[in-house]
Each structure stands twice: as C-alpha cells, then as structure tokens.
C-alpha positions in Angstrom: -151.4 261.7 54.5 -152.2 265.4 54.5 -155.8 264.6 55.3 -154.8 263.2 58.7 -152.3 265.8 59.7 -153.3 269.4 59.0 -150.7 271.8 57.8 -149.5 274.4 60.3 -150.1 277.9 58.9 -148.9 281.0 60.6 -151.6 283.1 62.1 -151.8 286.8 62.4 -150.2 288.1 65.6 -152.3 289.6 68.3 -154.2 288.6 71.4 -156.4 285.5 71.4 -160.1 286.0 71.0 -162.2 286.7 74.1 -163.0 283.6 76.1 -160.6 281.5 74.2 -159.0 279.9 77.3 -162.2 279.6 79.3 -164.1 277.1 77.1 -161.9 274.0 77.8 -161.9 274.8 81.5 -165.7 275.2 81.5 -166.2 271.9 79.7 -164.0 270.2 82.3 -166.1 271.6 85.1 -169.3 270.5 83.4 -168.0 266.9 83.0 -166.9 266.8 86.6 -170.4 267.9 87.7 -172.1 265.3 85.4 -169.8 262.5 86.8 -170.6 263.6 90.3 -174.4 263.5 89.9 -174.5 260.4 87.7 -171.8 258.2 89.3 -170.3 259.4 92.6 -173.4 260.7 94.5 -175.7 257.6 93.9 -172.8 255.3 95.0 -172.3 257.2 98.2 -176.1 257.2 98.8 -176.2 253.4 98.4 -173.2 252.9 100.7 -174.9 255.1 103.3 -178.1 253.0 103.1 -176.2 249.8 103.4 -174.3 251.1 106.5 -177.7 252.0 108.1 -179.0 248.5 107.3 -176.0 246.9 109.0 -176.4 249.2 112.1 -180.0 248.2 112.7 -179.5 244.4 112.3 -180.8 242.5 115.3 -181.3 238.9 116.4 -184.4 237.5 114.7 -184.0 239.4 111.4 -184.1 237.4 108.2 -181.4 238.4 105.7 -179.7 237.4 102.4 -175.9 237.4 102.1 -174.1 238.5 98.9 -173.3 234.8 98.4 -177.0 234.0 98.3 -177.5 232.4 101.7 -180.9 233.0 103.3 -180.9 232.8 107.0 -182.1 234.1 110.4 -179.7 236.3 112.5 -179.0 234.6 115.8 -176.2 236.7 117.2 -174.8 240.1 116.2 -171.2 241.2 116.9 -169.1 244.1 115.9 -167.8 242.7 112.6 -169.4 239.2 112.5 -172.8 237.8 112.9 -174.2 234.3 113.2 -176.9 233.1 110.8 -179.0 230.1 111.2 -179.5 228.7 107.7 -181.3 225.5 108.7 -182.4 223.9 112.0 -179.3 223.6 114.0 -177.0 224.8 111.2 -175.3 228.1 112.1 -172.8 230.0 110.0 -170.6 233.0 111.0 -170.4 235.6 108.3 -168.9 239.1 108.1 -171.4 241.9 108.6 -170.7 243.7 105.4 -171.6 240.5 103.4 -175.3 241.1 104.2 -177.0 242.2 101.0 -180.6 242.8 102.1 -183.1 242.4 104.9 -186.0 240.2 104.1 -189.6 240.4 105.4 -190.5 238.2 108.4 -191.6 234.7 107.3 -189.5 234.6 104.1 -187.4 231.8 105.5 -190.4 229.5 106.2 -191.8 230.1 102.7 -188.5 229.4 100.9 
C-alpha cells in the first residue's frame, strides 16, 4: 500500500523556490488558450457562417434541411420558410433547420 500513497516527510523550513506557484497557473492559461483555438473559435466561426447563410436565403434557392429534405424555397419569413419538395407539395420548416445551400439545378438532377 505504500507504493500508492507516499509518506509525508517534513521538509526544511524556508520560502518556496522561485516560480513555484506560477507553474500551475501558467499551465491553466495554456490549456484555456488551446481549448479556445481548437474548440470554441471554430464553433463560433461555423455558427456565424450559418447565420449569414440564413440571412441571404431567398425564394428560388435550393436547400437541404438537417433532416435531409431537398427542396426549393418558395417563401421566406422571419422564423419559418416554405419549401417545395415536389410538384405541388409544400412544407413549412424553421429557418435554422436549413443545413446548406445547394447549386441551382440540383433538385432536377436528384
């Protein structure tokens, strides 16, 4: 059991070594910076691009929803838009459910 729990030995008195309290703080700052550049920043960038995509949607655009529906935008509202997924078949979906904008003519080739 002594291998798992080291014995506590008394140390000589005196001030701690130079920089002894700064190393853990510096490591914490380094980890926060790494997390910011690897996780938080790309996520914010992707969210900003998606928001720009939603702002520029207009009637006639061909889009794919997060559920996989491929359709043509017929009407755009504040929070909802109407997709025509087949001739005469229209579906109302929430704007934020639009995953990507497809090139013109994708609906005819699908």
